N, C-alpha and C positions, 0 to 999 in steps of 0.2 A: 487636749492631751490624747494621744493615740490609744487604741484599745490595749495594746501591749507596750507599755512604756519601756524605755531602756533602763533597766535596773542595774545599778552599780552594786558590787559586792565589796564589803570592807571587812578586813580582819585586823587583829593586833599581832604584834610580833611573837607573842607566846603561842600562837596557833601552830608554830613549827612547820609551816609549809615552805618548802624550798623556794628560793628566790626565782629560779627559772620557771617553776610551775606557776607561781603567782603572775609572773610576767606573761607567760603564754596564755593564761586564762583571763588576764586583765583584772586581777584582784588587787585592790588597794590595800596597803599595810600601814598602820599607825604604830610606831614603836613605843614601848615602855622604856624606862630609864634604869640604868645601873649606876650606882654611886660607889666609888672606891676612893677613900681618902677625900681629897679635894676635887677629884675628877668625876665628871658625869659623862656617861656614854649612852647613845641611843642604841637600844637593843637591836642587834642584827643589822645595824646601819654603820655605826662607828666601831662595833665590837663583835667579832665572830666568836663562836663557841670555843674554838681552839685558843684564841687570844685571851678570852676570859679565864679559861682554865689555867693558863700560864700565870695570869695576874693573881688568881686565887691561890696558886702555889707559892708565889713569891712576895705578895704584898702583905705587910703587917696589918693592914686594915681589913676588917670584915666587910664584905659588900652589903649594900642595902639597895632597895629598888623603889621606884615610884611610878605611878600611873601617868599616862599622857595627860596633858592639860586639856581642858575643854576648848581652849583656843586652837590647839593643834587639830583636834577633831573638826572644829568649825572650819578651819582653813581647808582641810581635806574635803569636807562636804561641799563647800562653796566651789572648789575646783571641779569636783565631780558634777556639780549642777550645770556646768557649761556644756556637758556632753550627755548627761543622763537626766531622766525625769524623776527617778526615785532611787533610793539606796537601801540596802539591808546590811546592817553592821553587826557582825557576830563576834562576841568577845568573851574573854576569860571570865570564869565564874565571879559573880559579885561577892561571893564569900571568901575569895582569895585576893581580890584587888578592887580598887575603886575605879577601874577603867570604865565599867558600865555607866557609873554615875557621870563621869566626864563626858561620855558620848551622849548621854541623855540631855545634859545641859546644852551641848552643842546642837543636838537635833532640834531642840526647842528654838534656839537662836536662828536657825536657818529655815524654819518651817515655811516662810514666805517664798523661798526660792527652790526648795527641794524637800520632798517627804523622805524622812529617814526612819526606818524601823530598826530599833536597837534590840538585839536578841542576847539575853544572858544565856550563854551555853551551859552554865552550871558545870563547867568542866575546864580542862586545861590541856595544853599541848595539842596533839592531834585529836584528842577527845573534843576539842573545839574545832580543830582544823578540818576534820571530817564533816562537821556541820557546815563549815564555810564552803567546802566542795559541794555539799548537797544544795546549799543556797545557789551556788553558781549553776548547777544542773537545772534547778527549777526555774531560774531566771532565763536560761537558754530555751526552755520550753515555752516561754512567754508568760509565765505567772507574774503577777504584780507583787510589789513589796509586801503588802499586807498578807497576801496568801502565803508567800514564802515564809514570813515570820511566824504565822500561825502554825504552819506545818512543822517547822523546826521546834517550836515550843511544845508541840504535842508529842514529838518523838525524842525528847531530850534524854530519855532513859535508854535509848538504843546504844549509847556509847559508853564503853567501859575502859578505864585507865587503871592499870595495876602495875606496880613497880617495886623494886627494892633499892635501898640505899646502903652505903657502907656504915653510915652512922646517922642518927637522928639529930645530931648536934646542930646542923644547919637549919633544919625545920624548927627546932626548939628556939634557937636564937632569933630566927626571923618571925616567930609567932604564927606560923602557918600550919601547925600540926593538928589543930582542931581537937576532936575527941581523943586523939592519941596522946594528948599531953600527960595524962595520968600514968602512961606506960613508959615514959621516957627513961626513967631511972632503971627500970628492969630490962629495957630493950637496947640500951646503948651499946652493949657488948655483942649484940646479935646482928643478924642480917634481916631486919624487919621488912615484911611485905606490907605495902600500903596501897590503898586504892582511893579514888575520888568518888565520894558518895554524897549525894545531895549538895554538891558544889564545894565540899571541903575534903581535906585529907584525913582519912581514918585508918586505923590498923586493920589488917586482914589476917596475917599469919606470922608466926615467928619461925625463923630458920637460923641455923648456926653456921652454915657455910655458903659461899657463893654458888657452889654447884647445886646444893639443895634448894637454894632460893630460885635458881634458874629452872630447876625441875618443877618447882611449885608454880611458876608462871605457866609452864607448858600444861600442867595438870588443870589449872584454872581455865585455860583456853579449851582444853579437850572436853571439859564439862559444860561448856556453854553451847546450847543448841542454836542452830540457824545463823551461823556466822556469815556475814556478808563480805567483810574485808577485815584485814588485820595488818598491823604494822608494829615495828619495834622502835623503842626509844633508847637513846644512849647519849653520853656526852664525852667519854674518854676511852671507850673500849669498842671500837668498830668491829674487830674480829669477833668478839662475843656477840655483838648485835647481829651480825650476818649469820653466825652459827645458830642463834636462837630463831631467826626468821626461817632458816632452812627446816627447823623442827616443827614449825607451826603453819607454814604457808599453805599446806594441803588442806587445812581446816576451813579455809575461806572459800566461799562460793565463787568469788571473782577477784581478779587481781586489783590491787589498790594503785592509785596514782602515786602513792608514797608507800614504800615497803620498809625502809629503814631511814630514820631521820634523827638529826642531832637535836638535843634539848637546847632551847634558847638560853642565852646568858642570864636573863631575868629568872627563869625557872631554875637554872643551875645555881643561882645565888641562894636558893632556898633548900636545895637538896644536896649540894656538894658534888664531888666527883664520883665516877664509877657507877652511876645509876644505870640500871637496865630495866626495861619495862615493856609492856604490851599495850597497844590501843586496839580495841575490838569494836566493830560495829555489827550489831545483830539485826535480824529482820524486823521490820515494823510489825507490831502486834495487830494493828487495825486491818 
């Protein structure tokens, strides 16, 4: 094995990295699944965000989601083994999905042909996606998979995801609301701000209007020191997303490869329409 093995980077579809960016950087993507009625769709393969939002509006069936199979991960890892010596697989929080578990099973199955480091991002959307991009950068520098994974795990607290939803009903029905569960009854009529903390969705602040919720997002960013890069999440309101980015872009030390991105159908299944949020990466503390 050479001193600097060719390290593949693998993400799942909820990292919300645009397809053209993944293709340019050579990042492999394993999709989660969306189930609506009797139909199953591969997230961001068979179903775009716009298509999903239309189905969410018109279908009588409430969407559900599922993790990729261990077999799909194994297939992906074996294909990568043909051109790479190692892989780093950075995935959605294990407290939100069983995706990490599927990948770990697959990594063990392929250990004789390729070493795979599975990293639990303890995050979602670009909170995971930014970690994927960092893994790619470290691999381009010649670091090995074990080094890259160790660095990502040590820096997991650098990434902040904060967002608001029109209603908590989707999170409640999907069972992804974590510590916020006790507040569902009192917050359903509000515009609750939520964040991902220790890998799960927790309440952050209550607001009564969309404007005030957006202002609260900006205030959150303004109070964070040492912002490296920042991006905006949305699924149905691109104009709001661009306007929010214009308000916060000056806070980041450098431009991000992704500034405004659509939330994946899988994540949209759990938060519903009209989400708006920020993903922020801060400076490493070490």
